C-alpha positions as CSV (number, residue, x, y, z in Angstrom):
1,M,-31.7,0.5,-12.6
2,R,-32.5,-1.9,-9.8
3,I,-28.9,-3.1,-10.0
4,I,-27.6,0.5,-9.5
5,K,-30.0,1.3,-6.6
6,N,-28.8,-1.6,-4.6
7,I,-25.1,-1.9,-5.8
8,L,-23.4,-0.2,-2.9
9,I,-24.5,-3.2,-0.7
10,V,-22.1,-5.4,-2.7
11,A,-19.2,-3.8,-1.2
12,L,-20.2,-5.2,2.1
13,I,-19.0,-8.6,0.6
14,I,-15.5,-7.4,1.5
15,A,-14.1,-9.6,4.3
16,G,-10.8,-11.2,5.6
17,Q,-9.2,-14.6,6.0
18,T,-8.6,-15.5,9.6
19,S,-9.7,-18.4,11.8
20,F,-11.3,-18.2,15.2
21,A,-12.1,-20.4,18.2
22,Q,-15.1,-22.6,17.8
23,A,-16.9,-21.2,20.7
24,K,-20.4,-20.2,20.2
25,K,-20.7,-16.7,18.6
26,S,-23.6,-14.3,18.7
27,S,-24.7,-12.4,15.7
28,E,-23.3,-9.2,17.1
29,D,-19.9,-10.9,17.6
30,I,-19.8,-12.2,14.0
31,L,-20.8,-8.9,12.5
32,K,-18.2,-7.1,14.5
33,Q,-15.5,-9.4,13.3
34,V,-16.6,-9.0,9.6
35,S,-16.5,-5.3,10.2
36,E,-13.0,-5.3,11.6
37,K,-11.7,-7.4,8.7
38,T,-13.5,-5.3,6.2
39,K,-11.7,-2.1,7.4
40,S,-8.3,-3.8,7.4
41,F,-8.2,-4.0,3.5
42,A,-6.6,-1.2,1.6
43,S,-8.6,-2.2,-1.5
44,I,-10.4,-5.2,-3.0
45,R,-11.7,-6.4,-6.3
46,I,-14.8,-8.6,-6.3
47,S,-16.3,-10.6,-9.0
48,F,-19.9,-11.5,-8.3
49,T,-23.2,-12.7,-9.6
50,Y,-26.3,-10.6,-9.1
51,N,-29.8,-12.0,-9.2
52,M,-33.2,-10.3,-8.9
53,D,-36.3,-12.6,-8.2
54,N,-39.9,-12.0,-7.8
55,P,-41.7,-15.3,-7.8
56,S,-45.3,-13.9,-7.8
57,A,-44.4,-11.8,-10.9
58,K,-42.4,-14.7,-12.4
59,V,-39.4,-12.4,-12.7
60,H,-35.8,-13.6,-12.7
61,E,-32.9,-11.5,-13.8
62,T,-29.2,-12.4,-13.5
63,E,-26.0,-10.5,-14.3
64,T,-22.3,-10.8,-13.5
65,G,-20.2,-7.9,-12.5
66,V,-16.9,-6.7,-11.0
67,L,-16.5,-4.1,-8.2
68,L,-13.4,-2.3,-7.2
69,V,-13.3,-0.7,-3.8
70,K,-10.9,1.6,-1.9
71,G,-12.2,3.1,1.3
72,D,-15.4,5.1,0.2
73,Q,-14.3,5.0,-3.4
74,Y,-15.7,2.4,-5.7
75,R,-16.0,1.4,-9.4
76,L,-18.6,-1.0,-10.7
77,D,-18.9,-2.6,-14.0
78,I,-22.1,-4.6,-14.8
79,A,-24.7,-5.0,-17.5
80,G,-23.1,-2.5,-19.9
81,Q,-23.0,0.2,-17.1
82,K,-20.3,1.7,-15.0
83,V,-20.9,3.3,-11.6
84,I,-17.9,5.2,-10.4
85,S,-17.4,7.3,-7.2
86,D,-14.5,9.2,-5.7
87,S,-16.6,9.5,-2.4
88,K,-17.7,13.1,-3.4
89,T,-19.0,12.8,-6.9
90,S,-20.7,9.8,-8.6
91,W,-20.8,9.0,-12.3
92,T,-23.3,6.6,-13.8
93,Y,-22.3,5.7,-17.4
94,I,-24.9,3.8,-19.5
95,G,-23.2,2.3,-22.5
96,E,-26.2,1.7,-24.7
97,A,-27.2,5.4,-24.6
98,N,-23.5,6.6,-24.4
99,E,-24.5,9.0,-21.6
100,V,-23.1,9.7,-18.2
101,Q,-25.1,11.2,-15.2
102,I,-23.1,13.0,-12.7
103,N,-24.3,13.4,-9.1
104,S,-23.0,14.6,-5.7
105,V,-22.6,12.0,-3.2
106,E,-25.2,12.7,-0.5
107,E,-26.2,11.1,2.7
108,D,-29.6,9.5,2.7
109,E,-30.9,7.7,5.7
110,N,-33.0,5.5,3.6
111,V,-30.1,4.2,1.5
112,L,-28.4,1.1,2.8
113,T,-24.8,1.6,2.3
114,P,-21.8,-0.8,3.3
115,T,-20.5,1.6,5.9
116,R,-23.9,2.2,7.5
117,L,-24.7,-1.4,7.5
118,L,-21.3,-2.4,9.1
119,T,-21.0,0.4,11.6
120,S,-24.6,1.0,12.8
121,Y,-26.0,-2.5,12.8
122,S,-26.1,-2.5,16.6
123,E,-28.1,0.6,16.7
124,D,-30.2,0.6,13.5
125,Y,-30.8,-3.1,13.0
126,K,-31.9,-6.1,15.0
127,S,-29.7,-9.0,14.1
128,K,-30.4,-12.7,14.6
129,L,-28.4,-15.9,13.9
130,L,-30.8,-17.9,11.9
131,N,-28.8,-21.1,11.2
132,E,-25.5,-22.7,10.7
133,I,-25.2,-24.5,7.3
134,T,-22.6,-26.2,5.1
135,K,-22.7,-25.0,1.4
136,D,-20.1,-25.9,-1.3
137,G,-18.2,-27.7,1.4
138,R,-17.8,-24.6,3.6
139,A,-19.4,-24.1,7.1
140,Q,-21.4,-20.9,7.2
141,Y,-23.5,-18.7,9.5
142,V,-26.8,-17.3,8.3
143,I,-27.6,-14.0,9.8
144,E,-30.7,-11.9,9.4
145,L,-30.9,-8.1,9.9
146,K,-34.1,-6.2,10.3
147,P,-34.2,-2.4,10.4
148,N,-35.5,-0.9,13.6
149,A,-36.9,2.1,11.6
150,D,-39.0,2.2,8.4
151,K,-36.8,1.5,5.3
152,N,-37.4,0.7,1.7
153,F,-36.4,-2.9,2.4
154,T,-37.6,-5.4,5.0
155,T,-34.8,-7.8,5.7
156,V,-31.1,-8.5,4.8
157,E,-29.8,-12.0,5.0
158,L,-26.1,-12.6,5.1
159,N,-24.1,-15.9,4.6
160,I,-20.8,-15.7,6.3
161,D,-18.0,-18.2,6.0
162,K,-17.3,-19.4,9.6
163,E,-13.6,-19.8,9.1
164,L,-12.7,-16.8,7.0
165,Y,-15.2,-14.3,8.2
166,R,-16.0,-13.7,4.6
167,I,-19.5,-12.8,3.4
168,T,-20.3,-15.1,0.5
169,R,-23.9,-14.0,-0.1
170,I,-26.2,-11.1,0.6
171,A,-30.0,-11.2,0.0
172,I,-32.1,-8.1,0.3
173,Q,-35.9,-8.4,0.5
174,D,-37.8,-5.2,-0.4
175,K,-41.4,-4.3,0.3
176,S,-42.5,-5.2,-3.3
177,G,-41.6,-8.8,-2.9
178,N,-38.3,-8.4,-4.8
179,T,-35.2,-10.3,-3.6
180,F,-31.9,-8.9,-4.6
181,S,-29.0,-11.3,-4.1
182,Y,-25.3,-10.9,-4.6
183,I,-23.1,-14.1,-4.7
184,V,-19.3,-13.8,-4.4
185,N,-17.4,-15.7,-7.1
186,K,-14.0,-14.3,-6.5
187,F,-12.3,-11.7,-4.3
188,E,-8.8,-10.2,-4.5
189,P,-7.8,-8.1,-1.4
190,N,-5.2,-5.4,-1.4
191,V,-5.1,-5.0,-5.2
192,A,-3.2,-2.2,-6.8
193,V,-5.4,0.8,-7.7
194,K,-4.9,4.4,-8.8
195,D,-6.9,7.6,-8.3
196,T,-8.0,7.6,-11.9
197,D,-9.9,4.3,-11.3
198,F,-12.5,6.2,-9.3
199,T,-13.2,9.1,-11.7
200,F,-14.9,9.4,-15.0
201,N,-13.0,10.9,-17.9
202,A,-15.3,11.9,-20.7
203,K,-12.4,12.0,-23.2
204,D,-12.3,8.3,-23.0
205,Y,-15.9,8.1,-24.4
206,P,-16.1,9.9,-27.7
207,G,-19.5,11.6,-28.2
208,V,-20.6,10.9,-24.6
209,E,-23.7,13.0,-23.5
210,V,-22.9,14.5,-20.1
211,I,-25.9,15.1,-17.8
212,D,-24.8,17.0,-14.7
213,M,-27.3,16.7,-11.9
214,R,-25.4,18.4,-9.2
C-alpha cells in the first residue's frame, strides 16, 4: 500500500517540451515553468519505475507502472493493482483478492497531491536549487522542496530536464527513513482518452467483492 499512498505524486512528472534562454534560473522560476507546461496538456500517459528504499532496514522494492492522467482524473496500473479516480470517486482494485474499495475523493492537507505541490509550492514549501547535473546525456536541475508546516514527509527532490522542463525523477523522503522514488521511462502527451478510462465497472471483473467506504 506504500505505492498507493504516494502514487498521486507521480502525476507531477507531467511536463512539456520547450527550450528556454540559458540565463540563471531560480528554483521558483523553474517550478513555475514546470507548472505552466503541466497545465497545458489535455492528457498524458506515463510509464515509470517506482522504487522504495530504506537502507537501515535493508529494504528495496521496485515495480513498473503506467499512469494515465486527464486534469484531476487518473488511472494507475501497478503491481496487480488499479487505482482509478474521476475526481469525485476513487476505486482501488486489488487483483490478488479480486476486491475493489470505493472512496470519496476528499481534501486532506497532509496528502501531497500534484496540484497542491505545483500550485502552492511558493506558499507551503521552501524550494532550493541544489545542483545542476548531467545524467543520461541530459542537463538537469536538482531542486529540493521542504514543507513549511508539519507533514508526513520531510523532503521532496526533483530532477528537471533543463531543456524540456520535464521532471525526470521524484524522490520523497518520509519520517521513517523511507525514500520513494519515481523515474520516468516514457511519456506521451495529449493521448486519446475516454470517460470510461476513469471509472470502475464491476461487470468487467466477474465475482469482484465491492467494499463501499463512502
